[in-house]
N, C-alpha and C positions, 0 to 999 in steps of 0.2 A: 811878836811880829818878826823879830830877827830870826827866831827859831823857825818860823814858817819859811822865811826866805832861804834859811840854811838847808831846810829839808828839800825845798824845790830845787835848789842848786845841786844838792847831792843827787837827786833823781835825774836831773839833766846830765850831770857828769856820768852817772851810771849808764844812762841810755846811750850817751855818746860813746862810752867805752865799749858797751855791748855792740852798738851799731858798727863802730870801727872794727871790732873783732869779727863780726859777721861779714862785713865787706871784705876784710882781709882774707877771711876763709874762702869767700867766693872768688875773689879776683887773684889771690896769691897762690891758691891751691888748684892744681889741675885735677878736676873731677874725673877725667878719663882714666886717671891712675887707679880709680876704684872700680873700673869695669869688672876686673877679675873677681873682686870681692862680691859685687852684686851678683855676678853670674854664679859664683859658688854658693851663695845663700839661696838663690832660686833653686839650684840643683839639690841643695840640702832639704829645702821645704817641699819641693814638688817631685823631685826625682827626674826632672827634665832639664835639658840643656837650654840655656838662654844665650843667644848670640847678640851682642851689642856691637854692631858694625859702625854705626854713625857716632857722632860726637855727643857728649852730654854738656849742655850749656846752661848752668843755673844762673838766676838773677835774684837780687834781694830787694833793692829799693829803687824806685817806689813800688816796683812790681816784684813780688816774690813768686818764683815759678821755675820752670825748667823747659828747655827745648831738647828734644830727643831726635837723633837721626835714625838710621835703619836699625831695626831690632826684630828678632824672631824668637818664638818659643817652640821647641821641638814637640812632635806629636807623641802620643802615648805609645807604649810598647805594643807592637803588633798592628799598628795602624798606618804603616808606611813611613816613607822618608820625607814626605811633604810636611812643612812646618804646620803646627796646629794654628798658630797665629803669628802674623808679622805686620809691621807698619813701615812705611817709608820715612815718615817724620811725624812728630807731634809737638804742639806748643801750648802750654797752659801757664798763665800768669795771673796772680791775684794781687790787688793793691794791698799793701801791708797795713797801713795805719787804720783803715776802716774796720779791720778785723777786731780791733779792740772794742768797738761798739757793736760787735756781732753783725756787721754789715759786710756782705761779700760783693766786691767789685772786681769782676773778672774781665780781663781783656779778651779779645777774640780767641776762642778755643779752636785750634786747628788740628785736624787729624787727616793725614794723607796716606793713601795706598794701603789701607787695612786689607789683609788677607786672612780669612778664617775658614778652617776646614773642619766640618762637623760630620761625624760618622757614627752609625749604630751597626753592630755586628748581628749575625743571625741569632746569637744567644741573648741579645738584648743589651749587652754592654756597650758603653759609649766611650768616645775618646776624651771626655771631660769628667768622667766619674772620679778620677783621682784628684781632680782639682776642687771637688766639693768638700767642705769641712762641716762637721756637725756643729750644732749650736753650742756656744760657749756656756759652760756650767760652772757652778761654785758649790762647794760642799760646806755646810754649816753644822756645827755641833750644838744641839739644843738640850738643855737640862729640863727634866720633868719634875713634878712635885715629889716623886719617890726617889729623887737623887740619881735616877738613871739618865744616861746620856744617849741621845739619838742623833744620828747623822742624817741631815736632810739635804738633798741635792736639788737645786733650782736653776732654771735657765736665766741667763743674764743677757739682756738686750743691750745694744749699743746706745750711746747717748743720743737723745733726740732734742737737743737744745734748740730753742726757737731762733730762727734767723730773723733779725730785725729788718734787714734790707738785702736785696739781691740786685746786682747790676752786672750784666755780661755784655761785653762789646759785640758779641755775636758768636755763633757756632758754625764751623765750617768743616764738614766731612766730605772729602773728595776721593773719588775712585776707590770706594770700598768694594770688596768682593767676598761673598760667602758661598761655600759649596756644601751640599748636604747629600749624604748617601745612606740609605736605610736598607740593610740586607734582610731585615725581617719582612719587609713588604716588597722588596725589589724596586723601590722607587728612588729617584734622585732629583735634585734641583740645584740650580746655581743662580745666585743673585750677583749681578755684575754691574760695574759702573755706577755704584750707589753714590749719589751726591746729595748732601743736605746742607742748606744754608738758612741762616736766620738773620733778622735784623738785630739791633741792640736789644737786649732783654732787661726789663726792669719789672719788679713786682707791681701788680695792679695796673700795669700798662700794656696795651696790646702790642704785639710784635709779629712780623710776618715770618712764615716758614715755607720753604719750597724744597721739594724732594723729587728726584727722578732716578730711575734704575731700570734694569732689564732682568727678566727672569726666564730661565730656560730649563726644560726637563726632557731628557732623552726617553725616559721610561714612559712619559705621558705624551711624547711627541708634541711638545708645546713650547712656544716662545711668546714673550709679551714685553712690550715697552710700557712702563707705568710712570705717570707724572702726578704729583700731588702738590697742593698748596692750601694755605689757610692763614688765618689771623688768630694767634693764641694770646691768652692772658692768664697769669698765675696770681692767685691771692692766697698766700700761705696762711695768713691769720684766720681767714674764713674757710680755708680748705676748699676753695672754689676754683675750678679749672675750666676755662672757656675756649672753645674753638669756633670761630665764625667764618662763614664762607668756605668751609672745607670742601675741596674738590679733588677727586681722584679719578683719573681717566686711564684707560688701558686700550692698547691696540694689540690683540693677541692673534697668533697664527699657529697652525699645526693640525695634524691629523686628529687630535683629540676633540677638535671643534667640528660640529656638524657640517658647516660649510667651509671649513678650513681657515676661517678667520672670524673675529668678533671684536667689535668696537663697543665699549661701554663706559659710562660716566656715572660716578656717585657723588652727590652733593649733600651737605648737611651742616647744621649748626648744632654744636654739642656743648652742654653745660654739665660738668660733673661736680656735684655738691657732696663731697666726701663726708663732711660733718653730719649731713643728713642721710648718708648712705644712699644717694639718689643720683641718677643720670637722666637728663632730658635731651632727646634728639629731636630737633624740629627742622622744618624746611628740608626734610629728607626727600631726595629725588634720585631715582635710578633710571637710567635711559639705556636701552639696548634693543636691537632688532626691531626698531620702530615702536617699541613699548616704552612708555614713560610712566613710572610709578611714583606718585607723590604721597607723602605721609609723615607720620611722627611716631616716636617711640619714647617710652618712659620706663626706667628700671628703678625699682625700689628695693630696700633691704639687701644691699649689696653684700654685707658681711654675714648675713644669716641665711635666708632663703630668697634669693633674687626673684622678684616678680616683674614680668615684662608685660606691658600693655602697649597697643599701637593701633593706628588706623591708617589705611592705605586706599588710594583710588588711582585708577589708570586713566590715560587718555583714550580716545576712540582710535583703535588700530585695526589693521586688516590682517586677519589670520592667514589669508591666502598669501599675502606678501611676506608674512613672517615665515611661512613654509619655505619660500624661496631663499630668504636670508639664512635659514638654517640648512640650506642645501638639501631639503626634503621636497620631493615631488608632491605638489598639492593633489589631493584626491580628485578624481574626475566625478563630478556630481550631475545629477539629472537637471538641476537648475544651476546654470552657470553663475548666477548672481549671488549665490550663498557664499558664506565665509568671507564676506566683504567688509564687515564691521563687527567690532566687539569691544567691550569694556568691562571693568570689574571694580568692585569696592568691597572692602572687608575690614573687620576689626579683629584683633587677636589678643589673647591673654595667655600667658605661659608662666609656669614655675618649674623648678627642677622635677616636680612630681606629676604635673598635668599640663594640658594645653587645650585651648578652645579657639574655635574660629566662629566669630559672631557677625551678624549683620552682613552676611555674604550676599552680594548682588552681582550677577553676571548677565550681561546683555550680549546675545549673539544674533545678529541680523534682526529678526522681528520677535525673537523669543527672550523672555526674562526669566532668569533662574535666581531664586532666593533661598536662603536657609541658614542653618547653623550646624556646627559639628564640634565634638569635643572628645578628648582622650582623658578620661578621669584619672588614669594611672599610667605612667610611663614605664612601669616595671614589666618585666617579661619580654620574651622575644617578639611577641605580637601583642601590643597593648589593646585594651578594650576601646571600642568606638561607639559613640552615640551621635545620631544625626536626625535632622528634620529638614528635608529639602522639598522645594515646590517649583513647578514650572507652569507658567500661565498657558501657553499654547505652542505647539511645535508640529511642523509637517516634516517628519523624518524622510519621507519619500524624496524631498528636495535634495537631501544630502546623500542619498544612495546612488550607486552608479546608474547611468542611463540604461533604459531597457534596450536590449539589442534589437536591431531591425531585421536580423536574419530570421528567416522562416523556420518553422519547426523541422522542415525537411532538410534544411541546411545545417541544423544544429547537430553537434556531435552526439552520438549515441553513447549513453553511459554504459561502461563495462560492468558486468556483474561483479559484486564484491568478491575479491579473491582472485579475479582473472586480470592480471596485468596491473593491478593496483597495489599489490603487496600487502593487502589487508583483507580480512574476511570477518564473518560474524563471531569468530572465536578469538579474535585479537583482543587482548586485555585493554580495557579502558583505564588509562593512567590518570587517576585523580590525585591531587595534592592532599592526600588524607592527613598527613602529619600537620600541615599548615591549617587545614580545615578544623582539626580537632582543637587547635589553640584559639580559634576565632571567638571573640566575644563582641557581638554586634547587636545593637538594638536601635532601630531607626525607622523612619517612614519617608517614602517618596509620595508626593502628591502632584498630580498633573491635571490642569484644567481641561485640556483636550489634546489629543495626539492623533496624528494620521501616519500609519505605517502599512505598507503593502496595500494601499488604497482603503484600508479599514479605518474608520473614524470612531474614536472612543472618547468619552468625556467623564469628568468627575471621578478620576482614578485615584485610589488610595492603596498603596502597596506597603504594608508593614514588613520589615525585614528583621529577622532574629536569627542569631547563631550562637550556640553555646554547647560545649561538650561534644562536639562533632556532629551536631544537628543543625542544619541550615534550613530555614523555612521562610516562605512568603505566606504569612498568616492573614486570614480574613481580608483577602484582596477584594476590592469593590470597584465597579465601573459601570457606567451606563453606555449602552451601545444598541443602536437600531431599535429604539423603542423598548428595549429590554434592560434588565438589571443582572449584572454578573456578580456572583459571590463565589469565592473559591480560596483554596489553600494548596500549596505544593511544598514538598519537603524532600531533603536529601539527608540521609543518616549514615555517617561513616564512623560511628562510635565503635562498631565491631569490624571484624576483618572483611566482611562482605557488605558492600554498600547497599542500602535499601532506598526506595523511592516511593512517593505517594502523591496522589492527586485527588482532591475533592472539589467539586464545582457544581453550581446550579446556574442556569441561564433561563430566566423567566421573562415572558412577554416579548420574546425576540421575534423580529420579522426576518424570515429566512431569505426572501428574495433579494432585498437590497444588500444584505450582509454578504451573501455568496457571490452576488454580481460584482460587488466592489473587490472582494477577495480574489476572484478568478479573472476579473476583467473581461467577462463574457456572460452570456445569459446564464442565470442561475439554474441549477438542476432541480431546485425545490423552492416552492413559495408557500406562504401561509404563516400564521402566527402560532407560536407554541413555546415549549420549554424543553430544556435538556438538563439532565442531572447525571453525575458519574461519581463513583467512589472506587478508585482503582489503586492497587499497590503492587510492587514488584521488588526484586532484589537481584543482584548479580554484578559481575565485573566485566562482562562481555555483552555484546548486542544480543547474541543468541540466548544467553542465560537470562537477560532482562526480559526478552519476549517470552521465554518458557516459564518465567516466574510471575507472569501477569495473573492477578486475582482481583475479583471485585465485581461490580455490577454497574449497569447504566440503564437509563430509560429516556425515551423521547416521546413527545406528544405534540402533534400539529393539527390545526383545524382550518377548514375553508382555504385550501391551497391546491397545488398541483405538483405532480412530478413532471418536470420539463425535460424535453429531449426525447421522450418516448411516448407514443400513443398506444397503450396496451390494446385498446379496442381495435385499432387499425392493424396491429401486428397479428391479432387473432383472425381478422378478416383476411389478411394477406396469406396466413398459413392455410386457411380454409380454401381460398381460391387456388393456391398452388396444388392442393390435394384433389380438388374436384375438377380441375381443368377450366375453371371459370376465368374470365378476364380479371387481371389484377386491378383492384380498385385504386383510384387516385388518393394519395394521402392528403388529409385536410391541411389547410394552411397553418394551423396552430398545432404544433407537435407537442402534445402534453397529455397527461392523464389527470383529470380533475379528481379531487377527493373532498369529502366533507370532513373527514377525520383520518388521521394517520398516527398510529402509535406502535411502538416496538420497544422492547427491553431485552437485555441480555446479561449473561453472567460469564465472567472470565474465570477459568479454572486451569491453572498451570499453562497459560498461554492459549488455551482453546476457548473461543467464544461460542456459547450455545444460546439459542433463542428459539422460542416456540410460540410467541404470542403476537406476531405481526398482524395488525388489523388495520386495513385501509378500506374505507367505504366511499363509494361514489354513486352517482345516478345510474351508471352502467354496470358496475361490477363491484365485487368485494374481493380483496386480496388478503390472504393469510400466508403463513409460512412458518417453517421450522427447519432447524438444521444447525450446522456448526461451521465456524471459520477457524481453521488451525493455523495460527500465526507461525509457530516454529516450523511446521510442515509446509507452510505456504500453499494451503489447499482449501477449497470450499466444497462443502457437501450440504446443499440447501435445497429444499423443495418449496417452490412458490405455488400456492393454491389459488386458482382464479374461479370465481363463481359469477357467471353472467346473470345479472338480475334485471336488465332493461335494455332499451334500444335508444338511448338518448342521442339526439341529433349531434353529429360531430364527434361522438364517442363510440361509434360502432354501426349505427343506422340499422335499417331493416335487414341488412345482410346477415345479421347475427340472430335473427328470429329463430333460425333452426337450432341455434346453440343456447337459447334462453333456458336457464335452469340447469345448464350443464356445468359440472365442476371439472376444471382442467388442472391437473397436477404437473407443474413445469419444473423439472429437475435442473438445478444450476450446480454443476459439478465440474471440477477441474482444478488445475494449478493456477496460481496467481498469474503466471506468464500467459497461460492459455486464455484465461478470461480477459486479461488486459488486451490481448491481441484481437479477440473477436467476441466481445461480450454479447452483442446483439445476435450474433450467429448462434451462440449457445442457447439463448432464450428462444429464438425462432425454431431451432431444431427440437427443443423440448415441446414447444407448442405444436409442431407438426406431428410428433409422435402421439401426443395426447388427443389432438383433433382427429387423427387417423383412427384411433381406437374408438372415439365417440361416434364418428361418421359410420364406421362399420356396424356399431351397435344400432345406430339409427336405421341403417339400411336393412339390417336383419329384422328389426321391429316392423318397418314398413312392408317388407316382403311377407312376413307372417300375417300382417293385417290384410294385405291384398289377397293372399291365398285363402284366408278365411272368407273374405268377401266373395271371391269367385266360387268357392265351394258352396256358399249359401245360395249364390245365383244359380248354380247347376242343380242343386237340390230343388230349388223352387221351380226351375224349368222342367225338371224331370217329373215333379208332382203334377204340374199343369198338363204335361204331355200325356201322362198316364190317365188323368181324368178325361182328357179329350178322346183318348183311345177307347176308354171304357164307354164314353158317351157314343162314340162312333160305332162301337160293337153293339151297343144296345139298339142303336138305330138299324144296323144291318140285321141284327137278330129280329127286330120287330118287323122289318120288311120281309125277311125270310118267312116268318110265321104267317104274315099276311098273304104272301104268295102261296104258301103251302095250303092255307085255308081256301084260297080261291081255286087251287088245283083240285083239292078234294071236293069242293062243291061241284066242279065240272065233272068229276068222275061219278058222282052220285046223281047227276041229273038224268 
């Protein structure tokens, strides 16, 4: 027992002696006398000058620490005369006795007036490269079984002794400033007036943190004031770090922003569970431009391959108002009520190698858009894309510009290509071929119904595929105007010359409502039928594309009419003009009825040829053959008309004289000539053919009349001769009788 007391007494005496020595060292020695020594050591270790302008004020008991006045560290060679780092003052003190129990009790940590200058030159070097040290290593000699010795170098990490307790009276960083200049990108940024304050900090107990600072960038023409706050908690044993009620708000201004300014707020609760390599972000909320996005995020496998999952949903916002806040003029739409409301929901999943957007739901006015998309691999300049999107119903005409009220006469006349426009048919079409060759897309668009250019289509399926420079819409399907559309279109830029192709069939279509909706006026064709085409081409200019057209098409319609022209009336009109008859009045319904109409054609190097036009109606039959030269912009076609009847309203009795007559009507001329007066070309051809037919009819009638008159003359002549002969016989008989009587008188 006496021994124990002696030992304790000895320890106390030693502590007192050491304590008195340390106190004497602190209070009897002027630490400022060591400034030169400290500065020289820094110069030796870093090659930079350290300037200690302020006083060094150490303390030992009960708080061990130091207070530092003004101090600065010179910049690296070649980075200017501005100090790399400087402070106005700093004060850090730790309570001494709790350190024995591995408990850290820190009084308020103060740092004032930090100035930090960060730079990167054009060659990539920075002004802190010389301050970075490699990992400490140790070399160990190892003996093997064969008595050989091998030196093994291993990395040595610093001590990571567990802290039993931590208590900090608070942290206060005032008026810190950091500047950044990057010559490799030509960017700069400056953080100024940085202030950070915390409440007293203890392990496993929440404490408040507040921060505010300003950011400015000349290169980006941007300034921003930022404020942040939150409640933090640190659990070192469980390695759990929590931030609750975190709020970060900014008020930014500058030309880099669409409207010159932006106010935004970010809120969240964050829990980092480092022992599980996991971070959870809940109550996440981002508010800006009238959009409020709420959601949550989770990050797992932080130390291996981080995997992020999250869900987000927005409030209902006005896109039109957002345009205004962005400083963008809202589009003028045919329906002023559109772009008034929108919202979105989505779920995301991402890893360093891939990303996916799931459960996507967008509402715009009365339209709902749903789908999912993924990027299976993030490697490559353009990663692959997979998607499946669906739209329930949308009227795109509501979002298009309103139709101009100006009449066609007031509308400007389009200049021919190449005249005043700076372009012509030989101007190369600039396609992003290199980008298109890298595309890897496989997805599908589905639309319940859509209206565009007054055309209504439903049950639309559009598969999209792109690979190896080939972009295709394959097996497109849609229902429209009682018919079914199936088709595919492709663009191939794998070679130097782009090629194009279209394949389509349209079966059971009703032409009248389709064309009437499309043109917003009376359709030029009615009837039910089908259309099919298989056409391809290649070229990098408009002229080459037209000259490269090859393929075929065919159409067939039944029980319809060609509206806008009454071929029977035009024939009667031409006949009346030639014969001097009064011009007949045109029937109220200007159309040419048909029971069937079919035509096909073949494209060969841009020239369409067709020889099988076949239209049949109660009045006439139409045939035709010829060519349409697209590169040459010319038509050489002969329309053949055979009048077969005199149906009421389609020609009448006025065409009796032409019944059975075949009229060949040439349609020849340039596109411009035909566009200027197509009806005149047809009428002129009709006149020429009717003139020839009437001449032939007149000659036939004249020959028939001549034969009739000759027959009448011959008959009259024969009758006259018989009468004369009879008369002669009578005269002769009378003469004989008179002669006989005279002879009788002589012989009496």
